[in-house]
C-alpha positions, 0 to 999 in steps of 0.5 A, a space after each residue: 188800613 186800620 180795619 187790618 190792623 183790628 183784623 190782626 188784634 182780633 186774631 192775636 188776642 181772640 182766638 189765644 183766650 178762645 184756645 185758654 177757655 177750651 183748655 183751661 176750663 174742661 169742667 162740665 164739658 167745657 161748661 165755660 165755652 158752652 155758654 160762650 156760645 150759648 151768648 154768641 148764638 143768641 148775639 148771632 140770631 138777633 144780628 140775622 133778625 136785623 138783616 131780615 127785618 130788612 127785607 120785611 121779614 118782621 121779628 124783635 131783635 130781643 125776641 130773636 135773642 132769646 130764640 137764638 138761645 134756646 136750644 144751645 141752652 137746653 144742650 149746655 143744661 142738659 149736658 153740664 147737669 142732666 148728663 143722659 136727660 135731652 131737654 134740646 128737642 124740648 126747647 125746640 120745639 118750645 120755640 117753634 111752638 112760641 113762634 107760631 102761636 104767639 099772634 093768635 090773640 094779637 089785633 087784628 092789623 098785627 095777624 097780616 104779618 104773621 106769616 114774615 113773623 113765623 119765618 124770621 122766628 124759624 128761621 132766627 131759633 135754627 140759625 145760628 144755634 141749632 147749627 152750633 149744637 154738634 159744638 156744644 156736643 163735642 164737648 161730652 167726647 173722652 178727650 173733649 180738649 184735643 178735639 174742640 182745639 183741633 175742630 177751632 184751629 180747623 177753622 181759624 187757620 181755614 179762614 186765616 190763611 184763606 184772607 193772607 191767600 186772597 190779600 197775596 195772591 187772588 188779584 187776578 182769581 176773584 169774582 168765581 162765586 157771585 156771592 161774593 165776588 171778593 173771594 178769590 180761587 188763591 183765599 179758597 186754596 190757602 184756606 183748604 190747605 191750612 185745614 187739611 195739613 191742621 188735620 193731618 197734623 192732630 193724628 201726629 199731636 193728638 193720636 190718642 184723640 184721633 185714632 185710626 187704622 189710616 190715620 193720615 188719611 182720616 186727619 186728612 179727610 177730617 181737615 178738608 171736609 172742615 175747612 170746605 165746610 167753613 168755606 161755604 159758612 162763609 158763603 151763606 152768610 154772604 148770601 144773606 148780606 147781599 141780599 140784606 143789602 149790608 155789608 156786614 151783619 153788626 159792627 160789634 167785633 172790630 176789623 170783622 164786623 157783626 157776630 154772625 161775621 165770625 161764627 159762620 164759618 164754625 157753625 157750618 163746620 162743625 155738624 161736618 166736623 162732629 159727624 166726620 170725627 163721630 164716624 172715622 174717629 170713634 168705635 
């Protein structure tokens, strides 16, 4: 019951704060929002490193924190202060170069974990940071505020309705996915229906940002596929946690667990939503 109340409180407080940040502070291509994304990517990479360490893939969580922030920070810096200058690729190469070269002069006894550390470092640099780059790039679109709000609403509605539908109607239809046996068919269906609804409403409420020859169809496709990606992101993180033998990725968010427990859906949905938006709604 306590966890249920904590989750409900986060929903009532956290989501309005995040959407207010997008709506009220659009300066410099949503710099304030993007800085929050950078911080969350760093914390998420640190949590990932902690899970990897449990499986023998050793990397200092503090190092993972820096690696996880590097690409999102470079994307934010270029987008907000140096438009037209691509810094992200250079940041990613720098991160991987550090991972590959940082053990070159290590003592002999530390060389034995070299491959494990390289694998952990590359994973920390890529997830969730690289997956979140499209979310930062949305801030530079012509109708960035509307696009970002719709994206967040699709992901949050998918997660929230999936959880509620699973609680109410999922008792006898769980266990379809071995990676997350508590997930139910009712939950998946409810989440996708919510994401589909938000996608269709988006083209009605924000027609300037979501212009298409077949707007309702386009909005439905955007919502449905983005919602499906969000659900897959949640399942992917379930595999990570099950492999690491942990229930949550961390404990920083009451009622939710760690940063990755809340960021997994966003990370997988962001590339899908951004790609579909550019394909369907941008000339």
